[in-house]
C-alpha positions in Angstrom: 108.3 104.9 112.1 110.3 104.3 109.1 107.3 103.6 106.9 103.6 104.3 106.7 101.1 102.2 104.8 97.6 103.5 104.3 94.6 102.3 102.4 92.5 104.9 100.6 89.1 103.1 100.4 87.5 105.7 98.1 90.3 105.3 95.5 90.9 101.6 96.4 94.6 102.5 96.6 97.4 101.5 98.9 99.8 104.3 99.7 103.2 103.7 101.1 105.8 106.3 102.2 109.1 105.0 103.5 112.3 106.6 104.8 114.0 103.2 105.2 113.1 99.6 105.8 115.5 97.5 107.7 115.7 93.8 108.7 114.3 94.8 112.1 111.1 96.4 110.7 110.6 94.4 107.5 108.4 91.9 109.3 106.2 94.7 110.6 106.0 96.1 107.1 104.9 92.7 105.7 102.3 92.2 108.4 100.8 95.6 107.8 100.8 95.1 104.1 99.2 91.7 104.4 96.4 93.2 106.6 95.7 95.8 104.0 95.8 93.3 101.1 92.9 91.5 102.9 90.6 94.5 102.6 91.4 95.8 99.1 89.0 95.2 96.2 90.4 93.6 93.0 91.5 96.3 90.6 93.2 98.3 93.4 96.2 100.5 92.7 99.3 101.3 94.8 101.9 103.9 95.2 105.3 103.7 97.1 107.3 106.9 97.7 110.9 106.2 98.5 112.3 109.7 97.9 113.0 110.3 101.6 114.6 106.9 102.2 118.1 107.3 103.5 119.5 104.2 101.7 118.4 101.4 99.3 117.3 98.1 100.6 119.9 95.6 101.6 119.7 92.2 99.8 118.3 90.7 103.0 115.6 93.3 103.3 114.8 93.0 99.5 114.3 89.3 100.0 112.1 89.8 103.0 109.9 92.3 101.1 109.7 90.3 97.8 106.6 88.4 98.8 104.6 91.7 98.8 104.7 91.8 95.0 103.1 88.3 94.8 100.5 89.3 97.5 99.5 92.3 95.4 99.3 90.2 92.2 97.1 87.6 93.9 94.8 90.3 95.3 94.3 91.8 91.8 96.5 94.8 91.5 95.6 97.0 88.5 98.8 99.0 88.7 101.5 100.1 91.1 103.9 103.1 90.8 106.9 104.1 92.9 108.3 107.5 93.2 112.1 107.7 93.3 114.6 110.2 92.2 117.8 108.2 92.8 119.0 105.9 90.0 119.9 103.1 92.4 116.4 103.1 93.8 114.9 102.9 90.3 117.1 99.9 89.5 116.3 98.2 92.8 112.5 98.8 92.5 112.5 97.6 88.9 114.3 94.4 90.0 111.8 93.7 92.9 108.5 94.8 91.3 109.2 95.4 87.6 106.5 93.0 86.5 103.8 95.4 87.5 105.3 98.6 88.9 106.3 101.7 87.0 108.5 104.6 88.0 107.8 108.3 88.2 109.9 111.1 89.7 106.9 113.2 91.0 103.8 112.3 93.0 101.7 114.3 90.5 102.8 112.1 87.6 102.4 109.0 89.6 98.8 109.9 90.7 97.8 110.9 87.2 99.0 107.5 85.9 97.1 105.6 88.6 94.0 107.6 88.1 94.1 106.8 84.4 93.9 103.1 85.2 90.5 103.2 86.8 
């Protein structure tokens, strides 16, 4: 699988790790994300780790994934972070989710930030 989406009930946090989302699996990603969004409680947080992704999102895939930001907003996201170490990823994630997502280079920094929100 090129991505994993989990929901940590105790922390009310969505956790995503991806090593590449393509047009072929973007629909699956959106379906899994939508299923999890249905069970989160308002004030949830999220984290996406793209450090192992082999390439950035194509414009087509970015367009397919764009609705997930709106889904999270409607569901009451308190904060979202993404972990990226490549400048192109940082630019792309800011473009897609900049209205509520912040960037960190390490998981430890990202978790500390999210934990400070609750």
